[in-house]
C-alpha positions as CSV (number, residue, x, y, z in Angstrom):
1,X,100.6,19.7,114.5
2,X,100.2,16.0,113.6
3,X,97.5,15.0,111.2
4,X,94.9,12.4,111.6
5,X,95.3,8.8,109.7
6,X,91.3,8.2,110.4
7,X,90.8,11.2,107.5
8,X,93.5,10.6,105.4
9,X,95.3,7.2,104.0
10,X,98.5,6.6,105.5
11,X,100.6,7.2,102.2
12,X,99.3,10.8,101.9
13,X,99.7,11.6,106.1
14,X,103.3,10.0,105.3
15,X,104.2,12.2,102.6
16,X,102.5,15.4,104.4
17,X,104.2,14.7,107.3
18,X,107.4,14.4,106.0
19,X,107.0,17.7,103.8
20,X,106.2,19.6,106.9
21,X,109.5,18.3,108.3
22,X,111.4,19.4,105.0
23,X,109.4,22.8,106.0
24,X,110.9,23.0,109.4
25,X,114.6,22.6,107.8
26,X,113.8,25.1,105.2
27,X,112.2,27.6,107.6
28,X,115.8,26.9,109.8
29,X,118.2,27.5,107.6
30,X,116.2,30.5,106.7
31,X,116.9,31.6,109.9
32,X,113.6,32.0,111.4
33,X,112.9,31.9,115.1
34,X,111.4,28.8,116.9
35,X,108.3,30.9,118.2
36,X,107.7,31.9,114.6
37,X,108.4,28.4,112.9
38,X,105.5,26.7,115.4
39,X,103.2,29.1,113.8
40,X,104.4,29.3,110.4
41,X,104.0,24.9,110.7
42,X,100.5,25.7,111.9
43,X,99.3,27.3,109.3
44,X,101.3,24.5,106.6
45,X,99.6,21.9,108.4
46,X,96.0,23.5,108.1
47,X,96.4,24.1,104.7
48,X,97.1,20.5,104.0
49,X,94.0,19.5,105.9
50,X,91.9,21.8,103.8
51,X,93.5,23.7,101.4
52,X,92.3,27.1,102.6
53,X,92.8,30.2,105.1
54,X,89.8,29.8,107.2
55,X,88.6,33.8,107.8
56,X,85.7,33.0,110.3
57,X,86.1,35.5,113.0
58,X,89.7,36.8,112.4
59,X,90.9,40.5,112.6
60,X,92.3,42.2,109.7
61,X,95.7,42.0,111.3
62,X,95.5,38.1,112.0
63,X,94.3,37.7,108.6
64,X,97.1,39.5,107.3
65,X,99.7,37.3,109.9
66,X,97.5,34.1,108.3
67,X,97.9,35.3,105.1
68,X,101.9,36.0,105.4
69,X,102.0,32.2,107.0
70,X,100.4,30.5,104.3
71,X,102.1,32.3,101.6
72,X,105.5,31.9,103.0
73,X,104.4,27.8,102.8
74,X,103.0,27.9,99.3
75,X,106.7,30.1,98.2
76,X,108.4,27.0,99.9
77,X,106.2,24.6,98.0
78,X,106.9,26.0,95.3
79,X,111.0,26.6,95.6
80,X,111.9,23.4,96.7
81,X,108.9,20.8,96.1
82,X,108.6,22.3,92.3
83,X,104.6,22.9,93.0
84,X,102.5,25.5,91.6
85,X,99.4,26.7,94.3
86,X,96.7,29.5,93.4
87,X,96.3,31.9,96.2
88,X,93.5,34.4,95.9
89,X,95.8,37.5,96.8
90,X,93.6,39.8,95.3
91,X,90.5,39.0,97.4
92,X,93.0,39.2,100.6
93,X,93.6,42.7,99.7
94,X,90.3,43.8,99.4
95,X,89.9,42.7,103.0
96,X,93.2,43.6,104.7
97,X,93.4,46.4,106.9
98,X,97.0,48.0,105.8
99,X,99.5,49.0,107.8
100,X,99.5,52.9,108.2
101,X,103.4,54.7,107.9
102,X,104.7,58.3,107.7
103,X,107.4,58.8,104.8
104,X,110.3,60.4,106.2
105,X,109.5,63.5,104.9
106,X,106.5,63.5,106.8
107,X,108.4,62.4,110.0
108,X,110.8,65.5,109.1
109,X,108.2,67.7,109.1
110,X,106.9,66.8,112.4
111,X,110.1,67.4,114.0
112,X,110.5,71.3,112.5
113,X,107.3,71.8,114.3
114,X,108.2,70.8,118.0
115,X,107.8,74.2,119.7
116,X,110.2,73.0,122.5
117,X,112.8,70.2,123.2
118,X,110.6,68.2,125.4
119,X,108.3,67.7,122.6
120,X,110.9,66.8,120.2
121,X,112.2,63.8,122.8
122,X,109.0,62.8,122.9
123,X,108.7,62.6,118.9
124,X,112.4,61.1,118.7
125,X,111.6,58.3,121.6
126,X,108.4,56.9,119.7
127,X,110.1,57.4,115.9
128,X,114.2,56.9,116.0
129,X,113.8,54.6,119.0
130,X,110.5,52.7,118.1
131,X,109.3,52.9,121.8
132,X,105.7,52.1,122.4
133,X,103.4,54.5,124.2
134,X,103.4,52.8,126.8
135,X,107.1,52.4,126.9
136,X,108.4,55.9,126.6
137,X,105.9,57.0,129.5
138,X,107.7,54.8,131.9
139,X,111.7,55.4,130.5
140,X,113.5,56.6,133.5
141,X,116.9,58.9,133.9
142,X,118.4,55.9,135.3
143,X,117.4,53.5,132.2
144,X,119.5,56.2,129.8
145,X,123.4,55.6,129.5
146,X,124.6,57.8,126.9
147,X,128.1,56.9,126.8
148,X,127.0,53.6,125.7
149,X,124.3,54.9,123.9
150,X,121.7,52.8,125.2
151,X,118.1,53.1,126.7
152,X,116.9,50.0,128.6
153,X,113.7,49.3,128.4
154,X,112.0,47.5,131.3
155,X,108.6,47.3,131.4
156,X,107.2,46.3,127.8
157,X,104.3,44.7,126.5
158,X,105.9,41.5,126.0
159,X,107.2,41.9,129.9
160,X,110.6,40.9,129.0
161,X,113.5,43.8,129.1
162,X,115.5,45.1,126.0
163,X,118.6,47.4,125.1
164,X,117.6,50.1,122.2
165,X,120.7,51.8,120.6
166,X,120.7,55.6,120.1
167,X,122.1,57.1,117.5
168,X,123.9,60.1,117.2
169,X,121.5,62.8,116.7
170,X,118.9,61.0,119.4
171,X,122.0,61.0,122.1
172,X,122.8,64.4,121.2
173,X,119.1,65.6,122.0
174,X,118.9,63.5,124.7
175,X,122.2,64.6,126.5
176,X,121.1,67.9,125.8
177,X,117.6,67.8,127.1
178,X,118.6,66.0,130.1
179,X,121.3,68.7,131.4
180,X,119.0,71.9,129.8
181,X,115.4,70.8,130.9
182,X,115.5,67.8,133.5
183,X,117.1,69.4,136.4
184,X,114.4,71.6,137.4
185,X,111.6,69.0,137.1
186,X,110.8,66.5,139.9
187,X,110.7,62.8,139.7
188,X,112.6,60.4,137.8
189,X,111.1,59.9,135.1
190,X,112.8,61.3,131.9
191,X,109.3,63.1,130.3
192,X,107.6,65.6,132.8
193,X,104.9,68.2,132.3
194,X,104.4,70.9,134.1
195,X,102.5,68.9,137.1
196,X,105.4,66.0,137.1
197,X,105.6,63.1,134.7
198,X,103.7,63.3,131.6
199,X,101.4,60.3,131.5
200,X,100.6,58.4,127.9
201,X,97.6,60.3,127.5
202,X,99.8,64.0,128.0
203,X,102.0,62.2,125.4
204,X,99.7,61.5,122.9
205,X,98.3,65.2,123.1
206,X,101.7,66.4,122.5
207,X,101.7,64.6,119.3
208,X,98.5,66.3,118.2
209,X,99.5,69.6,119.0
210,X,102.9,69.3,116.6
211,X,100.7,67.7,113.8
212,X,98.0,70.9,113.8
213,X,101.3,72.9,113.2
214,X,101.8,71.1,109.9
215,X,100.1,70.4,106.9
216,X,99.9,66.8,107.2
217,X,96.4,65.2,106.8
218,X,96.9,61.7,108.1
219,X,96.3,61.1,111.8
220,X,98.8,61.2,114.2
221,X,99.4,58.7,116.9
222,X,102.1,57.0,118.5
223,X,102.2,53.7,117.0
224,X,102.4,55.4,113.6
225,X,105.5,56.1,114.4
226,X,106.7,53.0,115.5
227,X,105.4,51.2,112.0
228,X,107.0,54.0,110.1
229,X,110.9,53.2,111.6
230,X,110.4,50.0,111.2
231,X,109.2,50.2,107.4
232,X,112.1,52.8,106.9
233,X,114.6,50.2,108.5
234,X,113.3,47.5,106.0
235,X,113.6,49.8,103.1
236,X,117.3,50.8,104.3
237,X,118.5,47.4,104.2
238,X,118.2,46.0,108.0
239,X,117.6,42.4,108.5
240,X,114.2,41.7,109.6
241,X,115.3,39.8,112.6
242,X,117.7,42.7,113.8
243,X,114.4,44.8,113.3
244,X,112.1,42.4,115.7
245,X,115.0,42.6,118.0
246,X,114.5,46.7,118.5
247,X,111.4,46.4,118.4
248,X,111.2,44.3,121.1
249,X,108.9,41.7,119.5
250,X,108.2,38.5,120.6
251,X,107.6,37.1,117.4
252,X,109.5,37.9,114.2
253,X,106.1,37.2,112.4
254,X,105.1,40.4,113.6
255,X,107.8,42.0,112.0
256,X,107.6,40.2,108.9
257,X,104.2,41.9,108.5
258,X,106.3,44.8,107.4
259,X,107.1,43.0,104.4
260,X,104.1,43.5,102.9
261,X,104.3,47.6,103.2
262,X,107.6,47.4,101.8
263,X,106.4,45.2,98.2
264,X,103.5,47.9,98.4
265,X,105.4,51.0,98.0
266,X,107.9,49.2,95.6
C-alpha cells in the first residue's frame, strides 16, 4: 500500500515508504508467509497514516488480528528503528473476545468418558488431528493411510487439500476402530451411526453427551478442541508455521492469534 503524496510532504512519504520496505524485508527474514506479510504491511501503512487502530464495525476476532498486526509493527519499530510507540493494550484487552481452550487434563477427562471406540475417534479426530467439524464428517476410509500415518483432508474450509500426520496413539485407535467396528457399517465415511454417515450435527451431539459424563463446566464444541490442540502444540514448542500447516490455515495470521493465549497462560 502506497501513501498519497498530496496528503503528506514528500520527505515524510519517502521516509515512510522506505521504512515499510525495510519492514517487509524484516518480516521475510523472520519467515512470515507472503499472505501474512501483505496483511501486516497494510496494517503498518494504515498506522503510519493516522497512528490509530480503527475499531469501527470490527468483530472481536478481527480486532484481535488487527491488534496483533499493529503490535508486530510496533515491535519492529522498537527493535530495528529504535522508536518507542505507546499501544493501548489494556483498552484492547477489555474489548477482545479471547479464544477458549481446554487444558490437557480436561481433554483427558473427555477421553476417559467416551463410552465406545467410535466416540473416542470423534474426540481424537477433532483434537489430535485438529480437524474442523466439516472435515472430520467428510473423512472417508480411503483417505486414511495407517502405514504412512497420514490422513488426506480433501474437503476443507480453504478448499485446499492437506495431509495431516497421525500420532502413534491415534493410529492405533483408528486401526482398531476400522478393523473392529467399521466392517459392520455401510458407506465410505469413517464415522458411522445407526442410520448411516454421521452428520456434523450428530458429531456435535456426541460431544455434548461425552461432556455430560464429566465435571467440566465449559461448553464443549468441536472447534474448542481444535483451538486446544493448537495452544498445546504451541506450548510444547512447535513452530508457528508448522502449526499453521497442520491446521490448514490459509494464512499464518490466523495461527498467530494463539500466541496471545500462550502469553496470557504464562
